[in-house]
C-alpha positions in Angstrom: 98.1 82.1 83.5 96.6 78.7 83.4 95.9 76.5 80.4 93.8 73.4 80.5 95.1 70.0 79.3 92.6 67.4 78.1 93.9 63.9 78.6 92.6 60.4 77.9 93.4 57.8 80.5 93.4 54.3 79.2 93.4 51.3 81.6 92.4 48.4 79.3 95.6 46.5 80.0 95.6 45.8 83.7 99.4 46.0 83.9 99.7 49.6 82.7 97.9 53.0 82.5 98.3 55.1 79.5 97.8 58.9 79.7 97.5 60.5 76.3 97.3 64.3 75.9 94.4 65.2 73.6 94.7 69.0 73.5 95.6 72.1 75.4 93.0 74.9 75.7 92.9 78.5 76.9 89.8 78.1 79.0 88.2 75.4 81.2 85.0 75.8 79.2 86.7 74.9 76.0 88.5 71.9 77.5 85.1 70.7 78.9 83.5 71.2 75.5 86.1 68.9 73.8 85.9 66.4 76.7 82.1 66.1 76.0 82.8 65.6 72.3 85.4 62.9 73.0 83.1 61.0 75.5 79.7 61.2 73.8 80.2 58.3 71.4 82.0 55.9 73.7 80.4 52.5 74.1 79.7 51.1 77.6 82.7 48.8 77.2 85.0 51.7 76.3 83.7 53.7 79.3 85.0 50.9 81.5 88.6 51.5 80.5 88.8 54.9 79.0 88.2 58.3 80.7 88.8 61.8 79.6 89.8 64.5 82.1 91.0 68.0 82.0 93.3 69.8 84.5 94.7 73.3 84.8 98.4 73.7 84.1 100.3 76.9 85.0 102.5 78.2 82.2 106.3 78.8 82.8 106.2 77.2 86.2 108.9 74.9 87.5 107.9 71.2 87.2 106.6 69.8 90.4 109.3 67.1 90.6 112.0 69.8 90.5 110.3 71.7 93.3 110.0 68.6 95.3 113.6 67.6 94.8 114.9 71.0 95.9 112.8 70.8 99.1 113.8 67.2 99.9 110.3 65.9 99.4 110.3 62.4 97.9 108.3 62.1 94.7 107.4 58.5 95.8 106.0 59.9 99.1 103.8 62.4 97.2 102.6 59.7 94.8 101.8 57.4 97.7 99.8 60.2 99.4 97.8 60.8 96.2 97.1 57.1 95.6 96.0 56.7 99.3 93.6 59.6 98.9 92.2 58.2 95.7 91.7 54.8 97.4 90.1 56.4 100.5 87.7 58.4 98.3 86.7 55.3 96.3 88.3 56.2 92.9 90.9 53.4 93.0 91.0 49.9 94.5 94.4 48.7 95.9 95.4 45.2 95.0 98.4 43.1 96.0 100.0 41.1 93.2 101.5 37.6 93.4 104.9 39.4 93.6 103.8 41.2 96.8 103.7 44.6 95.1 100.8 47.0 95.3 98.7 47.6 92.1 95.8 50.0 91.6 92.7 49.6 89.5 90.0 52.2 88.7 86.7 51.6 90.5 83.3 52.4 88.8 83.4 55.7 90.6 86.9 56.4 89.2 85.8 55.6 85.7 83.1 58.2 86.0 85.7 60.9 86.5 86.8 63.2 89.2 84.5 65.7 90.9 84.4 69.2 89.6 86.1 71.8 91.7 
């Protein structure tokens, strides 16, 4: 059985991303309803650094990182694949810092939210 987690993703500080759980709902429709309530009064400035998204979560399932560990799949490899897909689809921009490390920033498309399935 799936539940739906509504999260707020905050990117105001360029050095970090904060993901805050807003609520957990029994249906996608209810999660979408509360997402609409959360976003309707955001200012244009807030919309640049704050997005609300919901995602399905299976109950009583082994966490993904445990499943990956037992199958010798690197969590970092999986994160890299996801980030690469998000960059390729235009949701993130990949940046290189002065320290030579990669950093990611939401694009305008990314701030608008992910496509519905």
